[in-house]
C-alpha positions as semicolon CSV with decimal commas, in nm:
position;residue;x (nm);y (nm);z (nm)
1;M;0,000;0,000;0,000
2;A;0,135;0,340;-0,095
3;R;0,223;0,568;0,193
4;R;-0,051;0,814;0,279
5;T;-0,010;1,188;0,277
6;S;-0,053;1,339;0,622
7;G;-0,383;1,502;0,519
8;L;-0,529;1,174;0,397
9;A;-0,414;0,996;0,713
10;V;-0,605;1,253;0,921
11;L;-0,919;1,178;0,717
12;M;-0,884;0,799;0,721
13;R;-0,822;0,751;1,092
14;P;-1,175;0,850;1,204
15;I;-1,328;0,657;0,912
16;E;-1,139;0,344;1,015
17;A;-1,227;0,394;1,382
18;L;-1,597;0,440;1,302
19;S;-1,597;0,134;1,075
20;A;-1,436;-0,080;1,346
21;A;-1,688;0,045;1,603
22;L;-1,980;-0,031;1,371
23;I;-1,862;-0,390;1,314
24;V;-1,832;-0,441;1,690
25;A;-2,181;-0,293;1,727
26;L;-2,321;-0,523;1,456
27;V;-2,175;-0,835;1,614
28;G;-2,287;-0,723;1,960
29;L;-2,639;-0,649;1,834
30;V;-2,681;-0,989;1,670
31;L;-2,544;-1,167;1,978
32;A;-2,787;-0,972;2,197
33;A;-3,073;-1,059;1,961
34;V;-2,977;-1,428;1,977
35;F;-2,967;-1,418;2,358
36;W;-3,302;-1,239;2,388
37;R;-3,469;-1,469;2,133
38;Y;-3,338;-1,811;2,235
39;V;-3,264;-1,766;2,606
40;L;-3,520;-1,511;2,724
41;G;-3,782;-1,595;2,460
42;S;-3,842;-1,225;2,388
43;P;-3,710;-1,111;2,047
44;I;-3,576;-0,757;2,004
45;T;-3,830;-0,622;1,755
46;A;-3,604;-0,346;1,622
47;A;-3,295;-0,568;1,584
48;D;-3,328;-0,618;1,206
49;E;-3,384;-0,248;1,143
50;I;-3,088;-0,143;1,357
51;A;-2,870;-0,405;1,188
52;S;-2,978;-0,276;0,846
53;F;-2,883;0,080;0,945
54;I;-2,540;-0,028;1,073
55;F;-2,473;-0,263;0,782
56;L;-2,518;-0,003;0,507
57;W;-2,282;0,236;0,682
58;I;-2,022;-0,042;0,722
59;V;-2,046;-0,115;0,348
60;M;-2,002;0,247;0,239
61;L;-1,724;0,332;0,485
62;G;-1,556;0,000;0,405
63;A;-1,560;0,090;0,036
64;V;-1,377;0,414;0,124
65;I;-1,112;0,221;0,317
66;A;-1,078;-0,027;0,029
67;I;-0,997;0,259;-0,212
68;D;-0,732;0,391;0,025
69;R;-0,579;0,042;0,060
70;N;-0,612;-0,062;-0,307
71;E;-0,830;-0,357;-0,200
72;H;-1,116;-0,326;-0,449
73;L;-1,118;-0,636;-0,670
74;R;-1,012;-0,579;-1,030
75;L;-0,885;-0,759;-1,338
76;A;-0,529;-0,626;-1,381
77;I;-0,383;-0,872;-1,630
78;L;-0,360;-0,630;-1,924
79;V;-0,244;-0,345;-1,701
80;N;0,035;-0,554;-1,548
81;R;0,157;-0,668;-1,889
82;A;0,161;-0,321;-2,046
83;A;0,483;-0,123;-2,094
84;P;0,549;0,119;-1,802
85;P;0,436;0,439;-1,985
86;V;0,116;0,269;-2,106
87;K;0,056;0,115;-1,765
88;R;0,076;0,457;-1,598
89;V;-0,180;0,600;-1,841
90;M;-0,412;0,300;-1,792
91;E;-0,391;0,333;-1,414
92;A;-0,460;0,708;-1,434
93;T;-0,751;0,655;-1,674
94;G;-0,900;0,395;-1,440
95;L;-0,890;0,642;-1,151
96;V;-1,057;0,910;-1,366
97;V;-1,334;0,662;-1,460
98;M;-1,394;0,586;-1,091
99;G;-1,402;0,956;-1,010
100;A;-1,637;1,035;-1,297
101;F;-1,878;0,762;-1,183
102;L;-1,881;0,889;-0,825
103;A;-1,911;1,256;-0,926
104;A;-2,197;1,183;-1,168
105;L;-2,389;0,974;-0,915
106;L;-2,330;1,182;-0,602
107;P;-2,614;1,435;-0,665
108;S;-2,855;1,146;-0,725
109;A;-2,736;0,978;-0,405
110;V;-2,817;1,298;-0,214
111;E;-3,156;1,309;-0,384
112;H;-3,220;0,943;-0,294
113;A;-3,144;1,020;0,070
114;Y;-3,369;1,328;0,061
115;F;-3,662;1,121;-0,065
116;E;-3,619;0,885;0,232
117;K;-3,668;1,159;0,493
118;D;-4,044;1,116;0,492
119;I;-4,030;0,735;0,523
120;I;-4,037;0,621;0,885
121;A;-3,876;0,300;1,006
122;P;-4,169;0,114;1,170
123;A;-3,985;-0,036;1,467
124;L;-3,743;0,250;1,542
125;D;-3,990;0,527;1,450
126;I;-3,716;0,742;1,293
127;P;-3,673;0,865;0,933
128;M;-3,498;0,624;0,697
129;V;-3,273;0,909;0,586
130;Y;-3,045;0,825;0,879
131;R;-2,982;0,491;0,714
132;V;-2,941;0,591;0,348
133;A;-2,735;0,901;0,432
134;G;-2,443;0,659;0,440
135;I;-2,462;0,628;0,060
136;P;-2,398;0,993;-0,040
137;L;-2,151;1,040;0,247
138;G;-1,964;0,725;0,143
139;M;-1,954;0,837;-0,220
140;A;-1,829;1,183;-0,122
141;L;-1,555;1,033;0,095
142;M;-1,458;0,788;-0,181
143;L;-1,428;1,080;-0,419
144;V;-1,206;1,273;-0,177
145;V;-0,979;0,973;-0,118
146;L;-0,970;0,904;-0,491
147;V;-0,864;1,261;-0,572
148;A;-0,590;1,244;-0,310
149;K;-0,474;0,909;-0,450
150;F;-0,481;1,048;-0,804
151;V;-0,272;1,352;-0,712
152;R;-0,029;1,144;-0,507
153;E;0,030;0,863;-0,756
154;T;-0,010;1,020;-1,102
155;Q;0,228;1,235;-1,304
156;L;0,093;1,555;-1,461
157;R;0,133;1,428;-1,819
158;D;-0,053;1,106;-1,738
159;M;-0,327;1,307;-1,565
160;L;-0,386;1,516;-1,877
161;V;-0,388;1,212;-2,105
162;A;-0,632;1,029;-1,875
163;F;-0,871;1,326;-1,860
164;A;-0,851;1,358;-2,238
165;I;-0,933;0,989;-2,293
166;V;-1,231;0,983;-2,056
167;G;-1,356;1,322;-2,178
168;A;-1,336;1,211;-2,542
169;A;-1,522;0,887;-2,462
170;I;-1,803;1,073;-2,285
171;A;-1,827;1,327;-2,568
172;L;-1,844;1,048;-2,827
173;L;-2,122;0,870;-2,639
174;Y;-2,314;1,198;-2,609
175;L;-2,283;1,267;-2,983
176;M;-2,405;0,912;-3,054
177;T;-2,722;0,960;-2,846
178;P;-2,948;0,994;-3,155
179;L;-2,806;0,666;-3,287
180;F;-2,871;0,489;-2,958
181;A;-3,233;0,599;-2,978
182;V;-3,286;0,380;-3,286
183;L;-3,064;0,084;-3,191
184;G;-3,314;-0,072;-2,953
185;K;-3,177;-0,368;-2,757
186;A;-2,838;-0,329;-2,931
187;N;-2,778;-0,048;-2,682
188;I;-2,702;-0,321;-2,431
189;L;-2,396;-0,429;-2,628
190;V;-2,265;-0,075;-2,681
191;L;-2,347;0,102;-2,356
192;L;-2,351;-0,176;-2,099
193;V;-2,138;-0,468;-2,217
194;A;-1,879;-0,266;-2,410
195;V;-1,832;-0,002;-2,138
196;I;-1,794;-0,271;-1,871
197;A;-1,545;-0,464;-2,091
198;V;-1,331;-0,155;-2,162
199;C;-1,329;-0,062;-1,793
200;L;-1,226;-0,417;-1,699
201;A;-0,940;-0,399;-1,949
202;L;-0,824;-0,069;-1,797
203;G;-0,802;-0,234;-1,455
204;V;-1,096;-0,038;-1,310
205;P;-1,226;-0,218;-0,998
206;I;-1,509;-0,456;-1,088
207;G;-1,771;-0,274;-0,881
208;F;-1,699;0,053;-1,062
209;C;-1,702;-0,126;-1,401
210;F;-2,064;-0,231;-1,349
211;G;-2,149;0,112;-1,215
212;A;-1,994;0,290;-1,514
213;G;-2,170;0,061;-1,763
214;T;-2,509;0,109;-1,600
215;L;-2,454;0,483;-1,573
216;A;-2,367;0,509;-1,944
217;F;-2,670;0,303;-2,037
218;L;-2,913;0,520;-1,840
219;M;-2,757;0,853;-1,939
220;F;-2,727;0,797;-2,315
221;S;-3,017;0,567;-2,405
222;T;-3,296;0,638;-2,155
223;K;-3,463;0,930;-1,982
224;L;-3,467;0,758;-1,644
225;P;-3,323;0,948;-1,345
226;L;-2,989;0,832;-1,207
227;T;-3,155;0,781;-0,869
228;V;-3,259;0,446;-1,017
229;I;-2,895;0,331;-0,998
230;V;-2,862;0,445;-0,637
231;G;-3,186;0,273;-0,544
232;R;-3,080;-0,054;-0,704
233;M;-2,738;-0,034;-0,537
234;D;-2,909;0,024;-0,204
235;E;-3,131;-0,278;-0,261
236;G;-2,844;-0,498;-0,375
237;M;-2,630;-0,412;-0,072
238;S;-2,903;-0,428;0,192
239;S;-3,039;-0,782;0,203
240;L;-3,045;-0,905;0,562
241;I;-2,906;-1,239;0,441
242;L;-2,584;-1,055;0,350
243;L;-2,535;-0,940;0,710
244;S;-2,336;-1,258;0,765
245;V;-2,070;-1,152;0,510
246;P;-1,872;-0,911;0,734
247;V;-1,907;-1,147;1,030
248;F;-1,768;-1,443;0,835
249;V;-1,487;-1,221;0,703
250;L;-1,403;-1,128;1,063
251;L;-1,416;-1,495;1,157
252;G;-1,154;-1,570;0,890
253;C;-0,929;-1,295;1,028
254;I;-0,958;-1,440;1,379
255;L;-0,877;-1,785;1,243
256;D;-0,556;-1,654;1,089
257;A;-0,453;-1,448;1,390
258;T;-0,507;-1,717;1,654
259;G;-0,347;-2,006;1,464
260;M;-0,661;-2,220;1,484
261;G;-0,625;-2,308;1,116
262;K;-0,264;-2,413;1,166
263;A;-0,372;-2,640;1,452
264;I;-0,603;-2,825;1,213
265;V;-0,323;-2,856;0,956
266;D;-0,080;-2,992;1,219
267;F;-0,331;-3,254;1,334
268;L;-0,398;-3,381;0,982
269;A;-0,023;-3,388;0,912
270;S;0,037;-3,607;1,216
271;L;-0,242;-3,839;1,104
272;L;-0,166;-3,871;0,730
273;G;0,179;-3,727;0,674
274;H;0,360;-4,063;0,660
275;V;0,174;-4,212;0,360
276;R;0,246;-4,156;-0,008
277;A;0,070;-3,835;-0,119
278;G;0,000;-3,786;0,251
279;M;0,087;-3,417;0,253
280;S;-0,136;-3,365;-0,049
281;Y;-0,418;-3,531;0,142
282;V;-0,339;-3,305;0,438
283;M;-0,356;-2,997;0,214
284;L;-0,692;-3,099;0,070
285;G;-0,834;-3,200;0,407
286;S;-0,709;-2,879;0,566
287;L;-0,868;-2,666;0,295
288;Y;-1,193;-2,858;0,340
289;L;-1,201;-2,802;0,716
290;V;-1,047;-2,453;0,729
291;S;-1,288;-2,330;0,463
292;G;-1,568;-2,437;0,692
293;I;-1,443;-2,176;0,939
294;S;-1,325;-1,883;0,732
295;G;-1,550;-1,874;0,426
296;S;-1,268;-1,715;0,224
297;K;-1,053;-1,881;-0,045
298;V;-0,766;-1,636;0,010
299;S;-0,769;-1,693;0,385
300;D;-0,779;-2,071;0,332
301;M;-0,477;-2,073;0,100
302;A;-0,279;-1,829;0,315
303;T;-0,337;-2,049;0,622
304;V;-0,254;-2,385;0,465
305;A;0,038;-2,309;0,231
306;P;0,302;-2,186;0,482
307;A;0,236;-2,480;0,713
308;L;0,271;-2,751;0,445
309;F;0,494;-2,629;0,164
310;P;0,834;-2,677;0,340
311;E;0,769;-3,045;0,416
312;M;0,622;-3,107;0,071
313;K;0,934;-2,958;-0,089
314;R;1,152;-3,185;0,126
315;R;0,962;-3,485;-0,011
316;G;1,038;-3,387;-0,368
317;N;0,717;-3,204;-0,460
318;R;0,775;-2,926;-0,711
319;P;0,652;-2,580;-0,605
320;S;0,443;-2,555;-0,922
321;E;0,265;-2,882;-0,835
322;M;0,196;-2,762;-0,482
323;V;0,049;-2,433;-0,606
324;A;-0,166;-2,620;-0,859
325;L;-0,308;-2,842;-0,585
326;L;-0,349;-2,543;-0,353
327;G;-0,555;-2,351;-0,610
328;T;-0,773;-2,642;-0,716
329;G;-0,819;-2,740;-0,351
330;A;-0,953;-2,390;-0,285
331;I;-1,200;-2,442;-0,571
332;M;-1,316;-2,764;-0,407
333;A;-1,350;-2,602;-0,066
334;D;-1,558;-2,303;-0,176
335;T;-1,886;-2,491;-0,137
336;V;-1,803;-2,577;0,226
337;P;-2,008;-2,361;0,464
338;P;-1,974;-2,078;0,553
339;S;-1,916;-1,995;0,186
340;I;-1,984;-1,630;0,106
341;V;-2,068;-1,737;-0,251
342;L;-2,345;-1,966;-0,125
343;I;-2,482;-1,687;0,093
344;V;-2,494;-1,453;-0,207
345;I;-2,664;-1,715;-0,426
346;G;-2,921;-1,776;-0,155
347;S;-2,987;-1,402;-0,131
348;V;-3,008;-1,331;-0,505
349;A;-3,183;-1,648;-0,627
350;G;-3,406;-1,711;-0,327
351;V;-3,258;-2,053;-0,246
352;S;-3,258;-2,192;0,108
353;I;-2,923;-2,118;0,278
354;A;-2,968;-2,425;0,499
355;A;-3,013;-2,650;0,193
356;L;-2,714;-2,491;0,017
357;F;-2,494;-2,544;0,322
358;A;-2,600;-2,909;0,354
359;S;-2,541;-2,974;-0,017
360;G;-2,212;-2,781;-0,017
361;F;-2,049;-3,022;0,229
362;V;-2,136;-3,322;0,012
363;V;-2,032;-3,163;-0,318
364;A;-1,701;-3,048;-0,169
365;F;-1,632;-3,398;-0,034
366;F;-1,704;-3,545;-0,378
367;L;-1,456;-3,307;-0,540
368;L;-1,205;-3,368;-0,260
369;T;-1,215;-3,740;-0,340
370;I;-1,148;-3,672;-0,708
371;L;-0,855;-3,441;-0,628
372;A;-0,715;-3,692;-0,377
373;V;-0,711;-3,963;-0,647
374;A;-0,538;-3,722;-0,887
375;A;-0,285;-3,624;-0,620
376;R;-0,211;-3,989;-0,541
377;W;-0,133;-4,058;-0,906
378;K;0,091;-3,752;-0,923
379;A;0,276;-3,860;-0,607
380;R;0,359;-4,210;-0,729
381;H;0,731;-4,117;-0,735
382;E;0,729;-3,919;-0,409
383;K;1,034;-3,963;-0,183
384;L;0,949;-4,108;0,157
385;E;1,299;-4,174;0,287
386;G;1,327;-4,068;0,648
387;V;0,952;-4,005;0,685
388;K;0,829;-4,161;1,006
389;R;0,477;-4,230;1,119
390;A;0,374;-4,010;1,409
391;T;0,318;-4,194;1,737
392;M;-0,030;-4,213;1,884
393;A;0,087;-3,979;2,158
394;V;0,184;-3,714;1,901
395;V;-0,144;-3,762;1,713
396;G;-0,340;-3,739;2,037
397;K;-0,162;-3,421;2,141
398;A;-0,223;-3,263;1,798
399;L;-0,590;-3,362;1,819
400;A;-0,623;-3,207;2,164
401;V;-0,480;-2,879;2,035
402;A;-0,694;-2,882;1,718
403;A;-1,019;-3,003;1,878
404;P;-1,159;-2,656;1,963
405;A;-1,094;-2,544;1,605
406;L;-1,238;-2,864;1,455
407;V;-1,568;-2,799;1,632
408;L;-1,633;-2,477;1,436
409;P;-1,717;-2,618;1,089
410;F;-1,967;-2,860;1,240
411;L;-2,110;-2,588;1,463
412;V;-2,177;-2,370;1,158
413;R;-2,319;-2,651;0,944
414;G;-2,530;-2,807;1,215
415;A;-2,688;-2,486;1,340
416;V;-2,781;-2,356;0,994
417;T;-2,886;-2,678;0,820
418;E;-3,094;-2,795;1,116
419;G;-3,275;-2,461;1,125
420;V;-3,157;-2,381;1,477
421;A;-3,040;-2,032;1,374
422;T;-2,983;-1,815;1,066
423;A;-2,645;-1,786;0,891
424;T;-2,596;-1,440;1,046
425;E;-2,674;-1,562;1,396
426;V;-2,447;-1,863;1,358
427;S;-2,163;-1,648;1,223
428;T;-2,172;-1,420;1,527
429;I;-2,183;-1,716;1,765
430;A;-1,884;-1,862;1,577
431;V;-1,695;-1,531;1,614
432;L;-1,760;-1,529;1,989
433;Y;-1,653;-1,894;2,015
434;A;-1,336;-1,830;1,812
435;L;-1,247;-1,525;2,020
436;I;-1,289;-1,714;2,348
437;A;-1,098;-2,017;2,218
438;G;-0,830;-1,794;2,067
439;M;-0,787;-1,596;2,388
440;T;-0,776;-1,896;2,621
441;L;-0,620;-2,175;2,413
442;Y;-0,428;-2,027;2,119
443;G;-0,223;-1,742;2,256
444;G;-0,476;-1,460;2,243
445;I;-0,516;-1,155;2,022
446;R;-0,365;-0,815;2,102
447;M;-0,597;-0,513;2,097
448;G;-0,397;-0,351;1,816
449;Q;-0,421;-0,673;1,618
450;M;-0,797;-0,691;1,676
451;Y;-0,840;-0,330;1,560
452;K;-0,653;-0,405;1,238
453;M;-0,874;-0,710;1,179
454;L;-1,188;-0,499;1,220
455;I;-1,061;-0,245;0,966
456;E;-0,965;-0,525;0,725
457;T;-1,313;-0,673;0,768
458;A;-1,473;-0,338;0,683
459;A;-1,255;-0,294;0,373
460;M;-1,327;-0,643;0,240
461;T;-1,698;-0,607;0,313
462;G;-1,710;-0,275;0,129
463;A;-1,526;-0,420;-0,170
464;I;-1,756;-0,725;-0,193
465;L;-2,086;-0,547;-0,133
466;L;-2,010;-0,258;-0,371
467;I;-1,975;-0,519;-0,645
468;L;-2,309;-0,670;-0,549
469;G;-2,473;-0,327;-0,544
470;T;-2,355;-0,208;-0,886
471;A;-2,404;-0,554;-1,039
472;S;-2,763;-0,544;-0,911
473;A;-2,810;-0,212;-1,092
474;A;-2,668;-0,363;-1,412
475;A;-2,892;-0,669;-1,377
476;W;-3,194;-0,440;-1,337
477;A;-3,093;-0,254;-1,656
478;L;-3,076;-0,585;-1,845
479;T;-3,419;-0,681;-1,716
480;Q;-3,582;-0,349;-1,802
481;T;-3,463;-0,358;-2,162
482;G;-3,644;-0,686;-2,221
483;F;-3,315;-0,870;-2,257
484;A;-3,415;-1,110;-1,980
485;Q;-3,727;-1,216;-2,168
486;V;-3,534;-1,261;-2,493
487;L;-3,273;-1,471;-2,312
488;A;-3,540;-1,680;-2,138
489;T;-3,718;-1,749;-2,465
490;A;-3,393;-1,844;-2,638
491;M;-3,284;-2,070;-2,353
492;Q;-3,618;-2,246;-2,325
493;G;-3,617;-2,303;-2,700
494;L;-3,283;-2,489;-2,694
495;P;-3,305;-2,850;-2,815
496;G;-3,205;-3,120;-2,571
497;G;-3,394;-3,001;-2,264
498;W;-3,230;-2,960;-1,925
499;M;-2,901;-3,130;-2,019
500;V;-2,825;-2,879;-2,294
501;Y;-2,927;-2,595;-2,063
502;M;-2,690;-2,731;-1,800
503;A;-2,409;-2,738;-2,058
504;V;-2,481;-2,375;-2,148
505;T;-2,473;-2,289;-1,778
506;V;-2,135;-2,455;-1,730
507;V;-1,978;-2,273;-2,027
508;T;-2,133;-1,939;-1,925
509;F;-2,008;-1,947;-1,568
510;L;-1,666;-2,084;-1,664
511;I;-1,617;-1,777;-1,885
512;L;-1,769;-1,526;-1,646
513;G;-1,580;-1,678;-1,353
514;C;-1,257;-1,595;-1,537
515;L;-1,355;-1,236;-1,604
516;L;-1,567;-1,118;-1,313
517;E;-1,441;-1,294;-0,999
518;G;-1,766;-1,481;-0,974
519;L;-1,995;-1,278;-0,751
520;P;-2,101;-1,021;-1,014
521;A;-2,180;-1,304;-1,255
522;I;-2,415;-1,454;-0,997
523;V;-2,588;-1,122;-0,928
524;L;-2,625;-1,051;-1,300
525;L;-2,744;-1,389;-1,422
526;A;-2,907;-1,566;-1,127
527;P;-3,237;-1,370;-1,161
528;L;-3,240;-1,464;-1,531
529;M;-3,119;-1,823;-1,530
530;F;-3,263;-1,974;-1,212
531;P;-3,628;-1,928;-1,319
532;I;-3,546;-2,101;-1,650
533;A;-3,383;-2,388;-1,461
534;K;-3,699;-2,426;-1,252
535;T;-3,921;-2,443;-1,563
536;L;-3,696;-2,720;-1,698
537;G;-3,738;-2,918;-1,376
538;I;-3,387;-2,858;-1,239
539;D;-3,369;-2,842;-0,860
540;T;-3,242;-2,499;-0,750
541;V;-2,993;-2,643;-0,500
542;H;-2,854;-2,878;-0,765
543;Y;-2,834;-2,587;-1,011
544;S;-2,661;-2,369;-0,749
545;M;-2,387;-2,628;-0,699
546;V;-2,321;-2,647;-1,074
547;V;-2,306;-2,268;-1,097
548;V;-2,066;-2,231;-0,801
549;V;-1,827;-2,507;-0,909
550;A;-1,818;-2,387;-1,272
551;M;-1,764;-2,030;-1,158
552;N;-1,479;-2,127;-0,927
553;I;-1,305;-2,337;-1,191
554;G;-1,323;-2,030;-1,416
555;L;-1,179;-1,816;-1,136
556;F;-0,864;-2,031;-1,133
557;L;-0,849;-2,090;-1,509
558;P;-0,523;-1,957;-1,667
559;P;-0,433;-1,721;-1,813
560;V;-0,719;-1,494;-1,703
561;G;-0,855;-1,631;-1,374
562;I;-0,772;-1,403;-1,081
563;G;-0,765;-1,688;-0,829
564;F;-0,483;-1,859;-1,019
565;Y;-0,259;-1,555;-0,971
566;I;-0,351;-1,527;-0,602
567;A;-0,246;-1,891;-0,550
568;C;0,082;-1,825;-0,732
569;S;0,145;-1,520;-0,515
570;I;0,081;-1,713;-0,191
571;G;0,299;-2,003;-0,308
572;K;0,571;-1,770;-0,443
573;V;0,571;-1,942;-0,784
574;E;0,590;-1,780;-1,126
575;P;0,252;-1,806;-1,304
576;D;0,413;-1,929;-1,626
577;T;0,553;-2,229;-1,438
578;A;0,237;-2,311;-1,244
579;M;0,026;-2,275;-1,559
580;Q;0,181;-2,590;-1,700
581;T;0,090;-2,805;-1,399
582;I;-0,253;-2,680;-1,293
583;W;-0,430;-2,815;-1,603
584;F;-0,412;-3,175;-1,479
585;Y;-0,600;-3,090;-1,159
586;L;-0,841;-2,858;-1,340
587;A;-0,923;-3,145;-1,579
588;A;-0,997;-3,369;-1,278
589;L;-1,228;-3,102;-1,134
590;F;-1,398;-3,056;-1,470
591;V;-1,478;-3,428;-1,474
592;G;-1,627;-3,380;-1,128
593;L;-1,826;-3,080;-1,249
594;I;-1,976;-3,283;-1,535
595;A;-2,073;-3,556;-1,290
596;I;-2,235;-3,301;-1,055
597;A;-2,427;-3,148;-1,347
598;L;-2,556;-3,482;-1,479
599;I;-2,621;-3,659;-1,147
600;P;-2,850;-3,451;-0,923
601;A;-2,817;-3,704;-0,640
602;I;-2,461;-3,582;-0,569
603;S;-2,601;-3,241;-0,475
604;I;-2,940;-3,324;-0,328
605;G;-2,938;-3,696;-0,250
606;L;-2,844;-3,647;0,115
607;I;-3,039;-3,332;0,205
């Protein structure tokens, strides 16, 4: 992260402090609601409204922090491969695009908040403006931070070129307005798809790409007010189901800080480390179990890799092979609850979170088995000289240390799938459990460390939810143009019934998983594709598993998939080297994906 100017540091400190306080308040509120509901039998009637107020402010302030820390997700492949002068211009142009989007939408955000002043929250009996005021304030703060970042990081010549490029593009679109009026649905390709694609190529963060595309579409081909975008963003970021996202992100941070994940890895290593391909089994098993605690692929890989890679290297495993298994193992583990992707699918497509969590465990275990077979074949020449089987005493000691951590995945799954509590309630209980276990059994967490984790949670939440908000606006634009109906008619008219539709789904999400980091693809297409799946008799849980696995394979698919480069970075391996080895494991996962698509019982047979 670039060093802040003193003025920006003065601005960011209170924003970070407020964000941290709001996350603590959110967790405390949900825990209090759980206690009052399940222990005292008297629910807090205003709990959901208060949580909704707090959550929107966390999202907007978190998005500000994410800009300051360069943590908004983006596709930077073309930018990173460009020559230095071109790269500087692309980076500057991307910042101008972000600034133009925020500046254009800010007046409408203020107007949206103004309209909410006469709407009263029923339980709290206060105007809703106190809630939605976070949107214009967040946009204004993002714009301020963005300007400071632009001035700090951009040379004058690059600034002028960037302004000229963006200004010329806007002028060209304005001059083409009469043409757009007669293009009809083709406007979608020019103003929505093309603008989003160009912004992605420039390295503009994904959330701002969708925002810019939707903004261009409304401004140059419709007479609708821009408050529509703000309203759809508000709706996309405000679902109560999504309240569990920041809490699960915080849970992953606690897992890393306390070493609970490493305890699980050490236990599995003592149990399986002596057999051929044993450390590969340990990696896959660790990803399976750790993912059930953190809900984050990056956190999973960062926890498992440092603990296992040294011993795997000693046994003759090539770093490129280890990274390939690490990445594909993360794909496998992303359906293990608490998966943020499953929570988003449940929110957007209206699928039961409990059913998704129950199915996710089974699907992940099926893929784990396939990867374990592939790893065993790869390890047929592994060196085992000097490798000794751990004694029962060592295994027992490792189990005793790991036992409190091993409880968490089953706590999460059991509570949600059995209907005992919601995903949000379970996530807060898991955070409390992890904090207590971390403090008493795993060395504790310093206050400064906890504060940093809260800020990191806010930044990641803002980055994720901003994508969902702007993608929701883009999905609404697609629906309003009639594109959804055209797509539905075309899909339903495909020969071959549900099997062909499933094949189209796999190809679609493989491609979009490469380009959009997954979540935006779900928000965009789930409202369009899930109803079609239902009409063809496809179970929504089964369909969800196909979508998630296909999307995650795409996320790690070279040379575009972002996840592939994250795995290479964690494993400290050059992408060109790892690219040659990951295809074997991706092929194994693709076979598993085809089986999941064609055999519904894998997804829904045990739920």
